[in-house]
C-alpha positions, 0 to 999 in steps of 0.5 A, spaced: 519 484 542 524 478 540 524 477 533 522 469 534 516 471 537 514 476 532 516 471 526 511 466 530 505 471 530 506 473 523 506 466 520 500 464 524 496 471 525 489 471 524 487 478 526 491 485 525 497 486 530 500 492 532 507 493 534 509 499 538 516 502 539 520 498 534 527 500 533 530 497 527 537 498 525 535 502 519 539 509 517 532 512 515 530 512 523 536 516 524 534 522 519 528 527 519 524 526 513 527 533 510 534 530 510 531 523 507 528 527 502 534 531 501 538 525 500 533 522 495 534 529 491 541 529 491 541 522 488 536 524 483 537 531 480 531 530 475 524 530 478 519 524 480 513 523 477 508 523 482 501 520 481 495 523 484 487 526 484 483 532 486 482 532 493 474 531 493 469 525 495 464 522 490 460 516 489 465 511 487 473 510 489 478 514 486 481 508 481 488 508 479 486 509 472 483 516 474 490 519 477 494 524 473 502 525 474 506 531 476 513 532 476 516 534 483 522 534 487 522 529 493 522 534 498 516 538 495 511 532 498 512 536 504 509 542 501 502 543 503 496 543 497 489 544 498 487 541 491 490 535 490 494 529 493 500 526 491 503 519 491 510 516 489 508 509 492 508 501 491 515 501 488 520 496 490 526 499 494 531 498 489 529 504 486 531 508 492 538 511 492 543 507 497 543 512 503 535 512 503 535 504 504 541 503 508 540 497 513 533 496 511 531 489 512 526 485 516 531 482 521 527 485 527 521 481 525 525 474 524 526 475 517 533 477 516 533 474 509 528 479 507 531 485 504 530 486 497 522 484 496 521 490 500 516 496 497 516 503 499 510 508 500 510 516 500 504 520 500 502 527 501 496 528 506 489 524 503 494 520 499 490 513 499 488 507 495 481 504 494 479 499 499 481 492 498 484 485 501 490 482 499 489 474 497 495 471 500 501 473 504 502 477 511 503 484 510 508 487 515 508 495 515 513 499 518 511 507 519 518 511 518 515 518 517 508 521 518 502 518 520 497 513 516 490 511 518 488 504 517 481 502 517 481 494 517 475 489 516 475 482 517 474 477 511 467 476 512 465 483 512 459 485 508 463 489 502 462 488 495 468 485 492 470 486 485 476 484 480 475 490 475 480 494 476 484 487 476 490 487 480 494 480 481 493 478 489 488 484 490 481 484 490 477 491 491 470 493 493 465 498 490 464 502 496 468 508 497 472 510 503 475 516 501 470 522 503 464 518 501 458 522 499 454 518 504 455 513 509 449 509 508 453 503 505 457 502 511 452 501 516 452 493 515 460 493 517 460 499 522 461 494 528 466 490 525 471 496 523 478 496 526 482 502 526 489 504 528 493 510 526 500 508 525 505 513 527 513 513 526 516 507 530 510 503 529 509 497 525 502 493 523 501 486 521 495 485 516 493 477 515 491 475 508 484 477 506 483 482 511 480 488 508 484 495 508 483 502 507 489 506 508 489 514 508 495 518 509 494 524 514 500 528 513 506 527 508 509 520 510 513 514 508 513 507 510 516 500 508 512 494 507 513 486 505 508 481 504 511 474 507 509 468 504 504 463 508 503 455 508 496 457 506 497 461 500 497 455 495 490 455 493 490 463 493 496 463 488 493 458 484 486 462 483 490 468 482 494 465 476 487 462 473 484 469 474 490 472 470 490 467 464 482 469 463 483 476 463 489 475 458 484 472 454 479 477 455 483 483 453 486 480 447 482 483 442 479 489 447 481 496 445 486 500 449 481 505 452 477 499 455 483 495 458 485 501 461 479 501 465 479 493 466 487 493 469 490 497 474 496 501 471 501 497 475 499 491 471 500 493 464 505 488 463 499 483 463 498 484 456 505 483 454 506 476 457 
């Protein structure tokens, strides 16, 4: 599709949009997953701290503070395990060695300037994050290796929003989408669900405030970026106020409590 048309869709999208058969000039699209992992391991002789949880369901989401770390080589992500899922995700592309990020930008979507504000996600089967929505920015996701299941629901879906654990620009819900003990809580939203399985060469455009639950179906890698919209201003102000309030709330709270209040990737919040 013409990049100008894709840019128009991204800046005005109101519903999720799937793009098939994309072929950006990214080196990773000319490699196998094994070759990509080998290039990473050659540049990083030390093991990587993957995070994960036991492969099991429950009554509540597997929050990020429950994750434990194991050190692995990148190639180990392709080794099957039936007891634990592992993830090395939500990290800036600058952490990748140059051969693993060569040529990556979002020019084919109409944004050639976006080449540094890019995030990568690597996970084994069943790696996931709890269901949430992004308060601002349009999320553009490009699947490179493996398959990922996306469940999306509109902003007015009858889910229970929570701000604990806190993550700037993300609102989670109480409902557990990962192997739930019961499907009863989802009967109110079953008619509003969008579902897509992203395969290599596919891209997904997710508007702001659309609930999404993403689960890796097999060892996988994808890249994404959040693109700013004119409608983001109010949400940006709201997030700033929320962050300031939480900073004040946590000023005299024991660390074992704040570790439950704040997502691990927001630890810098207490150091501002």
